[in-house]
C-alpha positions in Angstrom: 40.8 78.5 107.1 40.0 78.7 103.1 36.0 78.0 102.5 34.7 77.6 98.7 30.6 78.8 99.1 28.5 76.0 97.9 24.9 77.4 96.6 24.3 74.7 94.1 26.1 76.7 91.3 29.1 75.6 89.7 31.7 72.5 89.7 32.3 73.2 93.3 35.1 70.3 93.2 36.8 71.3 90.2 37.9 74.8 91.7 38.6 72.5 95.4 41.3 70.3 93.2 42.6 73.7 91.3 43.5 74.9 95.1 44.8 71.6 95.6 47.1 71.8 93.2 48.0 75.3 94.7 49.2 73.1 98.0 46.2 74.7 99.4 44.0 73.1 101.7 39.9 74.2 101.4 36.0 73.4 102.4 33.5 72.9 101.0 30.4 74.6 102.9 27.2 76.5 103.5 26.9 76.5 106.8 26.7 79.6 108.4 29.1 78.1 111.7 31.9 77.4 108.8 31.5 80.4 107.0 31.8 82.9 109.5 35.1 81.0 110.9 36.7 81.4 107.6 39.5 83.4 106.3 39.0 83.9 102.7 35.8 83.3 101.6 35.7 81.8 97.5 32.1 82.9 95.8 32.6 80.3 93.2 29.5 80.3 89.5 28.7 79.1 86.4 25.5 79.8 84.7 23.1 82.5 84.5 23.3 85.7 87.2 19.8 86.1 88.3 19.9 82.2 88.9 22.7 82.4 90.8 21.7 85.3 92.8 18.2 83.4 94.1 20.3 80.4 94.7 22.4 82.7 96.9 19.4 84.6 98.5 18.2 81.2 99.6 20.8 79.8 101.0 20.4 82.7 103.6 24.6 83.4 103.5 24.2 87.2 102.3 24.3 88.8 105.9 27.4 86.5 106.4 29.1 87.2 103.6 28.5 90.6 104.4 29.8 90.7 107.6 32.3 88.7 106.2 33.7 92.0 104.1 32.8 94.5 106.6 35.5 92.6 109.1 38.3 93.3 106.0 38.9 89.4 105.6 39.1 88.4 101.9 36.4 87.5 99.1 37.2 86.0 96.0 34.7 85.9 93.1 35.7 83.5 90.5 33.4 84.0 87.0 29.8 84.4 87.6 31.3 84.8 91.2 33.1 87.7 90.2 30.1 88.7 88.6 28.1 88.4 91.7 29.9 90.9 93.4 28.7 94.1 91.4 25.5 96.2 91.2 23.4 95.0 88.9 23.6 92.5 85.8 21.4 93.2 82.6 21.3 89.1 81.5 17.7 88.4 80.6 17.0 90.7 83.2 17.5 93.2 85.6 19.3 91.7 88.5 20.4 93.2 91.5 24.0 91.6 92.5 25.5 92.3 96.0 26.9 95.4 95.8 30.5 95.0 96.8 31.7 96.7 93.8 30.3 99.8 91.6 29.2 98.1 88.0 26.7 96.7 85.6 27.0 93.0 84.2 26.5 93.2 80.7 26.6 91.2 77.1 29.6 90.6 75.4 28.1 92.7 71.5 31.3 91.7 69.7 31.8 90.6 66.6 33.5 87.9 67.5 31.7 83.9 68.6 30.5 84.4 71.9 30.6 82.4 74.4 34.0 84.0 75.0 35.4 80.4 75.5 38.8 79.8 75.4 43.1 81.1 76.1 43.2 85.0 76.3 46.6 86.8 77.5 45.9 89.6 80.8 47.2 93.2 80.4 47.8 94.1 84.7 47.7 97.9 85.1 48.2 98.1 88.5 50.6 96.4 90.8 49.0 94.5 93.2 49.5 91.5 95.6 47.1 89.1 93.2 49.0 89.2 90.4 52.6 89.7 91.8 53.9 86.4 90.3 52.4 87.4 86.6 53.2 88.8 84.1 51.6 90.9 81.0 50.9 88.7 78.2 49.7 85.4 80.4 47.2 83.2 79.5 44.4 82.4 81.1 41.1 80.3 80.0 37.7 82.0 80.1 34.0 81.1 80.0 31.7 83.6 79.7 29.0 85.9 77.6 28.6 88.4 79.3 31.2 91.1 81.4 31.6 93.8 84.0 31.4 97.5 82.8 32.9 99.1 85.8 35.0 101.8 86.8 39.3 101.4 85.7 39.8 101.9 89.5 38.7 98.7 89.9 40.8 96.8 87.1 43.8 95.2 88.0 44.1 93.2 84.8 42.3 92.7 81.8 42.1 91.1 79.0 41.2 92.2 74.9 38.2 89.9 73.3 36.8 92.7 70.8 36.3 94.5 73.5 38.5 95.3 76.6 37.0 92.9 79.8 38.0 93.6 83.1 40.0 89.8 84.4 41.0 90.6 87.7 39.3 93.6 90.1 40.1 94.7 93.3 38.3 96.3 96.1 39.8 96.8 99.1 39.2 93.1 100.6 37.2 91.7 97.5 38.8 90.2 94.5 37.3 88.6 91.4 38.7 86.7 88.3 36.5 86.5 85.2 38.8 83.8 84.2 38.9 80.0 85.7 41.7 80.1 87.6 41.6 76.9 88.2 41.2 75.9 84.9 44.5 78.1 83.6 47.5 76.5 84.2 50.3 77.1 85.9 49.5 80.8 85.8 46.4 80.4 87.2 47.8 78.0 90.2 50.3 80.8 90.9 47.2 83.9 91.2 45.5 80.9 93.7 49.0 81.5 95.9 48.9 84.6 96.0 46.1 84.7 97.9 47.7 82.4 100.4 50.2 84.8 101.0 47.6 87.6 100.8 46.5 85.8 104.4 49.9 85.5 106.0 
């Protein structure tokens, strides 16, 4: 069972429709009993890091997510949800994240338009089941003003927009995508389907 965590952040219906197009059934829920039964948890997110962490804490679900991770089950963060997987963010004010992956979220201080909004190509630097169906040069859709500064060992693929931006990260059973796979056409659908293959 794939559960999209509902903590009042982001367009959950759009993400669920993306999974549906990839022939994957999902449940949107903030019910602790349902979330405890999940094989895969999807942590979405749109907006500001401090607000998202506040809303997530208010659900009381963080200990359940912690246990899910400790049990070796897949946790997938998407866009802001990926950023929440890290230790902290400097967005507006220093805010601690979930701390599953080492690294800090920083502002895009670049000579290009911010937010970074649009299609950019991926450079895959590690073989991984999550990227087995995509290739270097495939384009995905980004919308963000902050990016993760993390060790290269956590990075599966990156894009460049004035700076190298980790686009897909992974640490054991924790995966993050800075872009929106549900808005990324066939490439995004293949990435979502790769998640399905990983739980078979």
